[in-house]
N, C-alpha and C positions, 0 to 999 in steps of 0.2 A: 500474790495470790490471786486462785483464778476463780474462786467462787467464795459465797457467804452464803448458807441454808438456814431458814429459822425453822425450825421443827418443835413440836409440845414440849419438847424436854430442853433443848439447848439450839445455843446458836453454834452451828458447825463452818469452821474456817478450813477453806480445801484449799491446797496448793500443788501443784505439778512441780517435781524437780528431778534432778537429772542425777544418778549416782552411779558412780562408776559406768556412766555410758549408757544406762539403762532410765526408761522413764517410770517414776514411782508418784504413787499421791499421799501425800501426808494430811490427815486431819486433825484440829484441835477442838472438839468440843468444849462450849462454853455454857455452865448452865447463867441461866438467865438472870439469880442473884449473884453471879459473880462477871457480870458484863462489864461494872465501872472500874475492873481490873486491867481492861483491854482496850487501846486505840486504835483507829481505822483512819488510814490517808486514803483518799480516793480524787483522783486528779481524772476528770472527764477530757480535759481539752475543751471542753463546751457542754455542748447540749447532746442529752443520748434520749433515743426513744425507751419507754418503759417498757414496751414489747419486746425489743430488742436484749432488754436489761434483764428484765426478772420471769422468771418460770413459775407455775403454780402448779402442784401436783395435787389431785382431788381424791378423796376416799373413793368408794364403791356407791357409798349413799350421798355423794356431792359434796359432802364438807370439805376445805380446805385442810390438807393434810401437812403441804411445807411450801415455802417461798424458799426460792433459790434465785439470788441476784448472781449473774454468769459475765464476768469479766472478761474471759477468753474469749469471748465471740467479737469484743468490739476492742481492736486491737489500740486504739487511740485511749484505754482507760488504764491506768497506773494505779493499782491496788496493793497497801502493805498493811499488816496489820502487827503490831508488837503489845506485849504486857507492859501495863503503865507502872512505872517505878516511882519511889520517891520522891519527890522534889525535892532540892537541897531547902534543909531550913536555914535561915540566917545568912552571914556575912560569910565570904568566902574565906577559908582558914589562911594562917600564914603560911608561905613558903615554906618548908621544912630545910632547916640548915643543914648542910652536907659539908663536908671536909672536901673542899675541891681538888687537895693534892692527890685522894684516892679516886680523883675521875682523871682514867688513863689517857681516853680519846680526847684530844684538845676540842674537836667541835661540840661535843657533849659537856663540855666545862665551860664552853663561850656560850652554849647555849641555857646552862643551868645560870649564870651568870646573869644573862640579858633576862631571864626569868626573875630572880632576886632583886634586879634592881631597876624594873621598868616594868609598871602594871599596864603598860600598853604596847609593850614588847609583843612580838608573833607568841613566842612559848607562853607569855601569860594570858595573853586573849584566848588561844587554845585549851588553857588549864581553866579558866572562866565559863568557858561554853560547856566543856566536857561536866563541870561542877553542877553548874546549872540545870543540865540535863540528867544525868548523874547516869545513863546507860543510853547510849546510841549506836542505831545497826550502822556501821562503813558506811552506806548507800546515803544516811540521813544525814550523818557525819560529814560527807563530802560535800553536800550540797550546803549546808550551812556554813563549811568552811569557806566556799565559794561566794555563796548570794551575802550572807550576814558579814564577815571579816574581809572577802575580799583576797583571800589567797588562794593558789594553786594547791586543790585538795593531792596531788601526785607530787607536789613541790617537795625539794630535799628541806627546806624550812618547817614544813608539816611533818615530814617524818622525822624529823629530828628532835621535835619537838615533844612529839609522841615518845620517843624513845627516852627523851631526859624525863618526862612525865613518868613513865612506866620502870625504866631502870636507875634513874638517879634519883627520883623523891619519891618514886613506890605509890605515888599517889592515882594511878589509873592500872588496869590489866585491859590486856588485848584478849580476847577470847575468840578462837577460829582464825580464818586465813583468809585474804581477799576479800571479797566481796562478802563473804561471808563471816565477816567478822565484827563482833561486838567489843565497844569501848566503853569500860564500866570505871567510874570514879568510885574509888574504893579507899580515898583520905588516906 
């Protein structure tokens, strides 16, 4: 995310994106009464001058027209926004029963059995993480896998756990590709 603008009507989230090699700007206006539906993560890497961070636009009569938080001016700032999802209510549901004779790929069968047999296995811990968050952008998923669980985000075990949760138990969906992927608990 490059900036957040506060106008009279809404909070506008803006991000520069590259689409087919061309730079474009995406805008997401959020009405003030809907702002509880969104979360913003801002990592400044330390202290930041308010003068460098905040643009104030005035009307002709000197009133404030809008305030804009400009993250693109300070390379040390990392900012992301996402729509909140419902948090998981209650306990993690039991792992669905699947006939393992129908799982043709040996590694998938092995990971499914680890998921079923141990709540402390890698696939079980990844399943619990996704359930608790309900929806994760791939960047956030990778960060949590590394920092909270201690697994390599691009490791074979992480990827096989996702494959099992998606194609064997059918409890998650992966929407998008690469860094633009969102992992969603579908139960």
